[in-house]
C-alpha positions in Angstrom: 145.3 116.6 200.0 143.4 114.3 198.6 144.4 111.5 196.3 142.6 111.6 192.5 142.7 107.6 193.0 139.1 107.8 191.1 140.0 109.9 187.7 143.2 107.9 187.2 144.1 106.8 183.9 145.1 103.1 183.7 146.5 102.5 180.3 146.6 98.6 180.8 143.0 99.2 181.6 142.5 101.2 178.2 144.4 99.0 176.4 143.0 95.4 177.5 139.5 97.4 176.7 140.7 98.1 173.0 141.8 94.4 172.8 138.5 93.2 174.1 136.7 95.8 171.4 139.0 94.5 168.5 138.4 90.8 169.7 134.5 91.5 169.7 134.7 93.2 166.4 136.5 90.4 165.1 134.2 87.1 166.6 131.4 89.8 165.6 132.6 90.1 162.3 133.5 86.5 161.9 130.4 84.9 163.1 128.0 87.4 162.8 128.4 89.8 159.7 129.4 87.4 157.1 126.0 85.5 157.3 124.0 88.7 158.0 125.5 89.8 155.1 124.6 86.7 153.4 120.9 86.3 154.0 120.6 90.3 153.3 122.2 89.2 150.2 120.0 86.4 149.3 117.0 88.6 150.6 118.3 90.7 147.6 119.0 88.1 145.3 115.3 87.3 145.9 113.9 90.9 145.6 116.1 91.2 142.4 114.7 88.0 141.1 110.9 89.3 141.9 111.4 92.4 140.2 112.8 90.7 137.2 110.0 88.3 137.1 107.5 91.2 137.2 109.5 92.8 134.5 108.9 90.3 132.3 105.5 89.4 133.1 105.1 93.1 132.1 106.9 92.9 129.1 104.9 90.0 128.2 101.7 91.8 128.8 102.7 94.9 126.6 103.8 92.2 124.0 100.9 89.9 124.5 98.5 93.6 124.2 100.0 94.4 121.5 99.9 91.3 119.3 96.7 91.1 120.3 96.5 95.1 119.2 97.7 93.9 115.7 95.3 91.2 115.0 92.2 93.4 115.9 93.3 96.3 113.5 94.6 93.1 111.1 91.2 91.7 111.8 89.2 95.1 111.2 91.5 95.5 107.8 90.3 91.9 106.8 86.4 93.0 107.8 86.6 96.1 105.5 88.2 94.4 103.0 85.4 91.7 102.7 83.1 94.0 103.0 84.5 96.1 99.7 85.0 92.8 97.6 81.8 91.7 98.8 80.1 95.3 97.7 82.2 94.9 94.4 80.8 91.3 93.6 77.7 93.0 94.5 77.7 95.8 92.3 79.4 92.9 89.6 76.0 91.0 90.1 73.9 94.0 89.5 75.7 95.2 85.9 75.3 91.6 85.2 72.0 91.4 86.0 70.8 95.0 84.6 72.6 94.2 81.0 70.8 90.8 80.9 67.9 92.5 82.1 68.4 95.1 79.2 69.2 92.6 76.3 66.0 91.0 77.0 64.2 94.0 77.1 65.7 94.7 73.9 65.0 91.2 72.4 61.7 91.4 73.7 61.2 95.3 71.7 62.4 93.7 69.1 60.3 90.9 68.9 57.3 93.3 69.3 58.2 95.7 66.4 59.0 92.7 64.1 55.3 91.6 65.0 54.2 94.9 64.4 55.6 94.9 60.9 54.4 92.0 60.2 51.0 92.6 61.0 51.2 96.1 59.0 52.5 94.2 56.5 49.3 91.9 56.3 47.4 94.8 56.9 48.5 96.7 54.2 48.2 93.6 51.9 44.5 93.0 53.1 43.7 96.4 52.3 45.2 96.1 48.3 43.5 92.8 48.2 40.4 94.6 49.3 41.0 97.7 47.1 41.6 95.1 44.1 38.2 93.4 44.7 36.4 96.7 45.0 38.0 97.9 42.2 36.9 94.9 40.3 33.2 95.0 41.8 33.2 98.2 40.7 34.2 97.7 37.4 31.7 95.1 36.8 29.2 97.3 37.6 30.3 100.2 35.4 30.6 97.4 32.4 27.2 96.0 33.7 25.2 99.2 32.4 26.1 102.6 30.9 27.0 105.0 33.5 26.1 108.8 33.2 28.3 111.6 35.0 26.1 111.5 38.1 26.1 107.7 38.0 29.9 107.8 37.7 30.2 110.2 40.7 27.9 108.1 42.7 29.5 104.8 42.1 33.2 106.8 43.2 31.3 108.2 46.3 30.1 105.0 47.6 33.6 103.6 46.8 35.0 105.5 48.6 32.5 105.1 51.5 33.0 101.1 51.2 36.9 102.0 51.3 36.2 104.2 54.8 34.3 101.3 56.3 35.9 98.3 55.4 
């Protein structure tokens, strides 16, 4: 019979291996795990800081975009207000100019009507004066000679003709 020395289980060896494993685990934990954990935590903090800065920059950019959009909207509203104010002022000025021109035209028309009325009155006065002069001349002629019916009709016709000419 052969002995099974090769496949034997040695409890002391297993126990020493387990103690070595626990010691190795404690040493690795003490010297490697905590420093590696510390480095990983620092990197995580740096990454979190970078993300936070990126988010802050993004929020700032969005805020700036909203600010400038609002400024642009206000500028457009202000431009519309300026245009409408200018239009209303131009309309007011136009109405004032038209009113002034209308008043000036009405004054010129009244002056022309007054001048025409004066000229008409002068012409009427001149016509009356001429009628009086012609009547006087006719009366003088009538009185100078004795008039017959034919002469009387002839004088009246010549008087009327002279009136039409003048």
